Every structure is written in C-alpha cells, then in structure tokens.
C-alpha positions in Angstrom: 0.0 0.0 0.0 1.3 3.5 -0.9 2.3 5.4 2.2 0.4 8.7 2.5 1.0 9.2 6.2 0.9 12.9 7.1 -1.1 13.9 4.0 -4.6 15.4 4.2 -7.2 14.5 1.6 -10.7 15.7 0.7 -13.1 13.4 -1.1 -16.4 14.7 -2.5 -19.2 12.2 -2.9 -17.3 10.3 -0.3 -20.2 8.6 1.5 -20.8 5.8 -1.1 -19.6 4.1 -4.2 -16.2 5.1 -5.7 -15.9 8.1 -3.4 -16.2 6.0 -0.2 -13.8 3.3 -1.6 -11.2 6.0 -2.4 -11.7 7.6 1.0 -11.2 4.2 2.7 -8.1 3.5 0.7 -6.7 6.9 1.6 -7.3 6.3 5.3 -5.7 2.9 5.1 -2.7 4.5 3.4 -2.3 6.9 6.4 -3.9 10.0 5.1 -6.2 12.2 7.2 -9.5 12.3 5.3 -12.5 14.7 5.0 -15.5 13.3 3.1 -18.6 15.2 2.0 -21.8 14.2 0.3 -25.1 15.8 -0.3 -27.1 14.7 2.8 -30.9 14.7 2.3 -34.0 13.0 3.6 -35.7 10.4 1.4 -37.7 12.1 -1.3 -39.9 10.6 -4.0 -39.8 11.8 -7.5 -36.2 12.9 -7.8 -35.3 13.2 -11.5 -31.7 12.2 -11.3 -30.2 8.8 -10.3 -27.9 10.0 -7.5 -27.8 8.3 -4.1 -28.5 10.8 -1.3 -27.4 9.6 2.1 -29.4 10.5 5.2 -28.0 12.4 8.1 -27.7 9.1 10.1 -25.0 8.0 7.7 -22.6 10.8 8.7 -21.5 9.0 11.9 -21.4 5.6 10.2 -19.0 7.0 7.5 -16.9 8.9 10.1 -16.5 5.8 12.3 -15.7 3.5 9.4 -12.9 5.8 8.2 -11.6 6.6 11.7 -11.1 2.9 12.4 -8.0 3.2 10.3 -6.4 5.5 12.9 -6.3 8.8 11.1 -8.2 12.1 11.5 -11.6 12.2 9.9 -14.1 14.9 9.0 -17.5 13.9 7.5 -20.3 16.3 6.8 -23.0 17.5 4.3 -21.5 19.0 1.2 -23.3 20.7 -1.7 -20.7 21.3 -4.4 -23.3 23.3 -6.4 -23.2 26.1 -3.7 -19.9 28.1 -3.5 -20.6 29.3 0.0 -21.4 25.9 1.4 -18.4 24.4 -0.4 -16.0 27.0 1.1 -17.5 26.4 4.5 -17.1 22.7 4.2 -13.4 23.1 3.2 -12.8 25.5 6.1 -14.2 23.1 8.6 -12.3 20.2 7.0 -9.0 22.0 7.2 -9.7 22.7 10.9 -9.8 19.0 11.5 -7.4 17.4 9.0 -5.1 20.3 8.0 -4.5 22.0 4.6 -5.6 19.7 1.7 -2.7 18.0 -0.1 -5.1 15.8 -2.0 -8.5 16.4 -3.6 -10.7 13.7 -5.2 -13.7 14.9 -7.0 -16.1 11.9 -7.0 -19.4 13.7 -6.5 -21.6 13.1 -9.5 -25.1 12.3 -10.8 -26.9 11.5 -14.0 -30.3 10.9 -15.4 -32.0 9.0 -18.2 -33.3 11.8 -20.3 -32.9 12.5 -24.1 -32.2 16.0 -25.4 -35.8 16.3 -26.5 -37.8 17.2 -23.5 -34.7 17.6 -21.2 -35.5 20.3 -18.7 -33.2 23.2 -17.9 -33.4 22.3 -14.2 -32.2 18.7 -14.7 -29.5 19.8 -17.1 -28.2 22.4 -14.7 -28.2 20.0 -11.7 -26.1 17.4 -13.5 -23.6 19.8 -15.1 -23.4 21.9 -11.9 -22.7 18.8 -9.8 -20.3 16.9 -12.1 -18.4 19.8 -13.7 -18.9 23.2 -12.0 -18.8 21.5 -8.6 -15.3 20.1 -9.4 -14.3 23.6 -10.4 -15.5 25.1 -7.1 -13.6 22.5 -5.0 -10.5 22.8 -7.1 -10.6 26.6 -6.7 -10.7 26.1 -3.0 -7.6 24.0 -2.7 -5.3 24.8 -5.6 -3.8 28.1 -4.3 -2.7 26.3 -1.1 -1.2 23.4 -3.0 0.7 25.7 -5.3 2.0 27.7 -2.3 3.2 24.6 -0.5 4.7 23.0 -3.7 2.8 19.7 -3.6 -0.7 18.6 -4.5 -2.7 15.8 -6.1 -6.1 16.3 -7.7 -8.0 13.3 -9.0 -11.2 13.8 -11.0 -13.6 10.9 -11.4 -14.7 11.0 -15.0 -16.2 8.4 -17.2 -15.9 6.8 -20.7 -18.7 9.2 -21.3 -16.1 11.9 -21.7 -15.2 10.5 -25.1 -18.0 8.2 -26.0 -21.7 9.2 -26.4 -24.3 7.6 -24.3 -27.9 7.5 -25.5 -30.3 9.5 -23.3 -27.5 11.0 -21.2 -26.5 14.3 -22.9 -25.9 16.3 -19.7 -23.8 13.5 -18.2 -21.7 13.1 -21.3 -21.3 16.9 -21.7 -20.3 17.3 -18.0 -17.6 14.6 -18.2 -16.2 15.9 -21.4 -16.0 19.3 -19.8 -14.4 17.8 -16.7 -11.6 16.4 -18.9 -11.0 19.9 -20.2 -10.9 21.3 -16.7 -8.5 18.5 -15.7 -6.0 19.5 -18.4 -6.2 23.2 -17.5 -5.6 22.5 -13.8 -2.7 20.2 -14.6 -1.0 22.9 -16.6 -1.6 25.5 -13.9 -0.1 23.3 -11.3 2.7 21.6 -13.2 5.4 24.0 -12.3 4.5 23.9 -8.6 4.4 20.2 -7.9 0.7 19.8 -8.4 -0.8 17.1 -10.6 -4.3 16.7 -11.9 -5.5 13.5 -13.5 -8.9 12.1 -14.6 -9.9 8.5 -14.0 -12.5 7.4 -16.5 -14.2 4.0 -15.7 -16.7 2.1 -17.7 -19.8 0.9 -15.7 -18.8 0.5 -12.0 -21.0 -1.5 -9.6 -22.2 1.3 -7.3 -25.5 2.5 -5.9 -25.5 5.3 -8.6 -25.2 2.7 -11.3 -28.0 0.5 -9.9 -30.3 3.6 -9.7 -29.3 4.6 -13.2 -30.1 1.1 -14.5 -33.5 1.2 -12.8 -34.2 4.4 -14.7 -33.2 2.6 -18.0 -35.6 -0.2 -17.2 -38.4 2.3 -16.3 -37.9 4.2 -19.6 -37.4 1.3 -21.9 -39.5 -1.4 -20.3 -39.2 -4.5 -22.5 -40.1 -6.8 -19.6 -36.6 -6.9 -18.2 -35.7 -6.5 -14.6 -32.9 -4.2 -13.3 -30.8 -7.2 -12.4 -31.2 -8.7 -15.9 -29.9 -5.5 -17.4 -27.0 -5.5 -14.9 -26.2 -9.0 -16.0 -26.3 -8.0 -19.7 -23.8 -5.2 -18.9 -21.5 -7.7 -17.2 -21.7 -10.2 -20.1 -21.1 -7.3 -22.6 -17.8 -6.5 -21.0 -14.8 -8.3 -22.6 -13.8 -9.5 -19.1 -17.3 -10.7 -18.4 -17.7 -8.7 -15.2 -18.4 -5.4 -13.7 -15.7 -3.0 -12.5 -15.6 -2.6 -8.7 -15.1 0.6 -6.7 -11.9 -0.8 -5.1 -10.2 -1.0 -8.5 -10.8 2.7 -9.0 -9.5 3.4 -5.5 -6.3 1.5 -6.1 -5.4 3.7 -9.1 -6.4 6.8 -7.3 -4.1 6.0 -4.4 -1.1 5.5 -6.7 -1.8 8.8 -8.5 -1.7 10.5 -5.1 1.7 9.1 -4.3 5.2 10.6 -5.0 5.7 7.8 -7.5 3.1 9.4 -9.8 4.5 12.9 -9.8 5.1 12.7 -13.6 1.6 11.6 -14.4 -0.6 14.6 -15.0 -3.1 16.0 -17.5 -4.0 12.3 -18.4 -7.3 10.7 -18.8 -6.8 7.1 -17.6 -9.6 4.6 -18.5 -10.5 1.5 -16.5 -12.8 -0.5 -18.8 -11.9 -4.2 -18.8 -11.3 -3.7 -22.5 -14.7 -2.2 -23.3 -15.1 0.8 -25.6 -17.8 2.2 -23.3 
C-alpha cells in the first residue's frame, strides 16, 4: 500500500460508491480524510439517479474511516453552492489540516434525451459533475501551489469521449471535466501539483443501480434491473463489472510521490470495453 502518512485528503461524494472506496483507501494509506456528500432525507420523484445519504450516515462513515487510525471529518456538502463548499473546506481544514489531495467523486446522471430535457435537470447534472469540481479545485489549488505539492484526481467516465444515449448532460459534463483537468494540470505543473482524470466504464455502485433502474423504467421490454445489470456484465470483454476498489487502487497510486510525472492524463478503467 502506498504510504500517505501525514497527507490530508478531501473526497467529495465520499459517503458511497467510488468516493467511499477511495476515502477508505486513503485512510488505510495513512492520510487524514475529509468526506462530504449531499445529505438529504428520502424524497420521492427525484429526476436524477444520485444516491442521497441520510444524516444518520454521517456518523457511520466517520466511524468507518476513523477505524484506520487517522483524523476524519464527515459532513454535508453541496458542491453546487460556492458558500457551502467554502464552509465545508474551512471546517475540513480545521480537522485534518490543509488539503494535499482532492478527489472529485461527487456526481449524478439521469436517463433523459435531449428532446424534453428540462433546464433544471441539465443544470443540476452539469453543476454537480463539472462546476462542482471547479469550485472544489478553486478552494484548494492556491494552497497546493503555495506549498509546492498537490494531487487532484477527478472521477470522470468513458462518457467523456463516447456518447451515451439519453444522457446528454452527463456526457457533456464529463467531457468538460476532462478539459478542466487538463487546464488545472497545466496551472499546477510548475508547482508540484498534478491533476488526472480516471474514466471508468460501468462501476458497480448505488448510482449505477439507480441509473439502470431508470433505464428499465424508460425502456420497459419486460426486463428487470438485475437482468440489465447481468447484460452489462456479459457485454464487457472480461465478463464482469468493474468494482469501486479498482478505481480506488489507481487513485491512491496517483496520489503518491511515485506518480509525480503523471498529470493531464485521462486514464480509463474499462476491462477492454469501448464504453
């Protein structure tokens, strides 16, 4: 395991899925970790597929990460709100110290074609996946540059380079995130700061399960969500689904001193799949 003892990391979307897997790996590697996710009570009729943890999960996540012996901060975070983002980062720094590592894993999507796509849904997806990453990066990049060391890892998707039917906002946001990644990498290059995007194919997370449920609801055809999940597994050249821990393993390496020459890249984890 890469040793990140003494480093401080912030992970957005860190209560579940890839974000939680990465936060756990960071804590295991010795880093102090702050995790934020949009915490909200259950609500019927949400148009997007995101998983929204309840307030009761804050302590569960904090305890799970603290079990690895490092400092932990866990709280509500809305990356769509600049003031709330800055407040979260200030409170995180008070607990874990100045951020050396930022992982932007907060994200959402929705099954919705361009025709009939509402402004509100488009704005929510793009603001979460792209502009949210801009806000968090803006909060930590000056300090990283001043201290001469930093690692920023953006969780992208094969959607950054391959179209996906009925997901225009998601594809646009991930393509934009790649552009942001490259600009941040250039801005930080002379100061010991790297920025890389990890772009997986389907990863078995709660967001994916909810997204597949939307596909089933829209397309019908008598298939269950699990049958569609199985079709996705069989459609991958490796005959399986990527797991959050695989994404976390790469993220941890990219946060190490061994990866200081890896920046401005879009690294795909696909099992050989084009999508």
